[in-house]
C-alpha positions, 0 to 999 in steps of 0.5 A: 500499500502506498505511503500517503503523499507527505514527502516533505514531512518525511524529508525534514525529519529525515534531515533532523535525524541524520543531522543533515541541513536540508536542501532547499531545492530539494524541499520545494520539490517535494513540498510542490509534489505533495499538493498533487492529490492524485500521485498516490493512484497515477504515480509521478515522476520527481524532477530534481534536475539541477538545470534549466531552472530561472534561477540558481538551485542548491543542486544534489550532493551525495549527502542530500541524496542519502536523506532523499533515499531514505525518504523515497524508499517506501513511497511506491507512487514515485516511478520516476526521478530525475536527478540530472545535471547535479553533483553525484559521484560514485558515493552517491552511485553507492547510495543509488545502488542500494536503493535499486536493489531495495526499491521495487517501483522505480521505472525511470531513473535519470543521472545524466551529466553528474560526476559518477565514474568507473566505480560508481557505474559498477555498483548501478549495473551489479544493482540492475543485475538484480532489480526487476522494476526500472525500465529507463536509465539514463546515464549520459554524459557520466564519464564512466569510460570503457571499463564502466561499459563493460559492467553495463554490458555484463548487466545486460546478459542478467537483466530482464526488465530494462528497455531503454538504456542511454550511454551517450557521452560515457567515453565508452570504448571499442571493447565495451561497444563489441560486449554490448553488441555481443549482449544483444545478440542475446538480449530480447527486452532492450528496445532503445540504446544510446552509445553516441561519442564512443573514444574509438582510436581505430579507423577500421570500424570494428564496432560498426562491423560488431553492431551490424552483425547484432542488427541481423539477429536481434529483433527486439531492438527499435531505437538505435544512436550511433552518433559520432562513431566515426562511420564511413561508407563502409560502415553504412554498407555493414549496417545497411546489409544488416537491416535487410535481415532486420524487420524490427528497427524503426529508429537509426540515428547515424549523425555526426559520422563521416558518410558521403554521397556513397553511403546516402545510395546505399542507404537509398537503396536499403530505403526502397525495400525496408519497411520498418525504418520510421526515422533516420538521423543523418545530420552533419554528414557530407551528404551533398546533392548527390546523396540528397538526390539518391535519398529523394529518388528513394523517397519520391518512388518507393518508400511509404515507411519513412516518417521522419528525415534529419538532414541538418547540416549535410552540405545540401545545396538548391539542386538536392533541397529542391529534389527532397522538397518534390519527394515530400509533396509526393510522399505523404507518410514522410511528415517531420523533415529538417534541413537547417545548415544546408545552402539554401538558394531562393528556389529552395526557399520558395519550395519549402515555404510552399510546403509549409504554407499549404500545410504539407509541413507542419511548423512544428515537425520541421526546423525552418519557418518562411518569411519574405524580404523584398518580395524574395522567399527566405527561411529562418531557422527553428528550434526543432529536431529530433532531439529537441528535448534530449538534453532539457524539457521546458518546465512551463509545458508538457511536451506532447507526445508525437512532438519533435522529440529524440523518439517521436513517441516511436518506442513505448518506453518514456520517462516511465 
């Protein structure tokens, strides 16, 4: 039976018992939570992230977490906990690991951009070997390194509840990526994984080859992020070869790699046959006009599955952008298109302006907005994109499902 929502009172008492001063930010969040009459029946995510506040806040420390964990240990209505952008270290990770072993209700945990290292990763991964409730974990930006990633790879072989794991910007290494790919060849529950920006010192693309081999046999993964992996055209060929056999992956992120028009041609051929990909992110690759023409032709004549395509900063000029615009006019399934950072001429501006003004592209489903200067069509940038709310979520509004976001609500795992 759930404890009544009197979290603030319990927090004050716990601080007094521990001789620990109250953290005013934590106290404020708990006070506001207690005012919600529905939390004991519907559950709630406690948002104690240290960023995105109108005034500076006192960030959560390891000592603060000890008291907070003691308060939440029996609060079964707390289904999610956002502790991102605080100052938790490996000591705090030990507290969190103990909490995860004892708690059976928490489904979402966000620890992004704290100061957790390899030792903390070992403790949290070890706790998840026994935890059966957590569905979504974000370790983004904690420098756990290659060894820390290996602990999570081992955890994946034992944990049966985790569906979404974010290890982006964690300084993972080649060994870790290979181990994770190996674990996912047998893993049947994980639906989304972020492996962005590892530290790789080889040009041989070994990790990409192993990930491609995993995709040939994995039938559960829906979302895969491989940004900043130094993937070149060879790596794209390996991934596309695997995706001819994979019918489950719906979101593929290849942004910030070294893919050229030849790699785009391989992807275009895949799109002619693939019936599962819904989101494709190619931001910051050198696709150019030739690659844009390949992709546009596939989307114009063949593919009717892809819903979102991001080609931000891909060195595409007017010719390629106009071809993409023509594909959008004919392909009614393609609803989210992001193109800022390319080389717009007036004809390309006019073409996309027409798409937006006629309602073919909705304003919140693209990252450009039309306007005119002396009668000439121009485009301005909008703060939209596939990862619009990846690092922060506005506190003044609820982000609607399907809005431009990291997953577009594709996977059925969100905060909790």
